[in-house]
Each structure stands twice: as C-alpha cells, then as structure tokens.
N, C-alpha and C positions, 0 to 999 in steps of 0.2 A: 884131190879126189877126181876120178875120171868123170867126164860129162858126156852125154849122148845127145846127138841131134838126129831126129827122125825126119824122113821125107818120103814122098811118093804117094801120099794119100790123094783122095779126090772123090768126085761123084761118079758112080758107075752104075749101070743097069744090072738088075739081077741076072746072074749067069756070066757076068763079066769078070775080068781079071785086073789085078793091080800087083805091082812089085814094090814093096817098101824097103827102104834102106835106112841103116842106122850107123852114123859115123861117130866114132869115139875120139875123144880128145887125146887119148894116150893108147898105149898098147893093150890089146884085149887078150893077148896070148897068155897073160898071167891069170886070167879068169877061166877056171875050168868049165864053168857052165854059163852060157849067155841065154837070155830069154826075150821073147816078145810078150807083151801084156796089152790088155785093152780095157777101156772103161766106157760102158754105154751109159746114156743119160739115166740118172736115178739108180744106178747099180754100182756095186763096188768094183774096183779094179780086179781083173782076173788074169791068170797066166794062160797064154794061148799055146806057146810052143817053147821048147828049150833045146839047146844043142851043146854037147860037150866038145872039148878040144879034140877028142878022138872021132867026132862026127856022129856020136850016138844022139838020137833025137827022141823027143817026147811031144805028143800033141794032146790037147784036150779033146774029148770025144766029139764035140760038135764041129771040129775042123779037120778031123782025120780024113785023109784021102783028097782033101781040097787044098790045104796049105802045105808049103814046104819051107822049112827054115834052113839057112845055110850061113856060114861064116867065112870070112877071109881074114885070117890073122895078119897077113902081110899088109893089107889095106886097112886094118883096124875097123872093119865094117861087118855088120850082120844084116842079113836080108830075110825078107818074108815074102815068098811068092804066094799069092792068094788067087785061086781059081774058083770057078762056079760060085761066085759070091752070092750071098743071100741077104735079104733086108736085116735079118738078125745079126749080121756081121757089122752093122753100123756101130761105130764107136771111135774113140780116140785111141790110137795105137802107140805104144811106148816100147822102148827096149831098155834093158838094164841087165845087170848080172843076176844070177839066180842062186840063192834067194836075193831079192832086190836090195840094193843099197839106197837108203832113204835120201841121201844127199845127191844122188846121181840122176834123178828123174829129169828128163828133158821136157820140152813143150808138147811132144807128141805130134802125131799127124792124123788129121781127121779123115776117116773113111766113111762115106755115105753110100749106101746101096739102095737105090730107089729108081722106080720107073717114072 
C-alpha cells in the first residue's frame, strides 16, 4: 500500500505563507483524486483540498482563494501552497488519496499560525 510523507510545516505569523509537500512511496498517477487533510486539536480530521489527475480542484470554503493544491505525477508528489494564513489554519496536515485509504496515513506535518 502506498505511504505518504508530508513536510514543509512550521510556525508562521498570521498572513504568512507555507508550502507543504507530500512524497508518495509509489506512483500516484493511478490515483484519480489526491487530497490534503488537516486535524486541529480536539477536532475531527477534515478534507481541505483535492485534485484530480486532470487538474480539477476542490477546496473547502474556509481556504478558498488562499490555498492552492497541485500534483506532479512524475515526481509522485502533491503540494499545498498556503497563503494569507490564519490562526484557525493551525493543525496537523496530511495527504492521502481521496477518499482516504486508512492504511496510508503518514505522520503529517504541523502548521502553527501564531503571532
């Protein structure tokens, strides 16, 4: 089963930017839809953005206009560019196929937005 390794998180001030990367252990071209998810403390994991092999994207309302998802099938990598970050974006961010495969969750990458 493919595994994912997320990176690029960190501490950033409100209004700042981060670019997350997700490296897959195998080819992602066979997965029609890839997604980024996040889990804030005390809250369930939620889907943030998805992208198809054809490049069609979907975003949850709270990140529309601020986040951009992209994928590079040749590099087996999915990206999440996050701009205009807000404190409510603080969470552990994960990538996975969509809908998610339970056995493929990685460790995630922590994003903390705070002044």
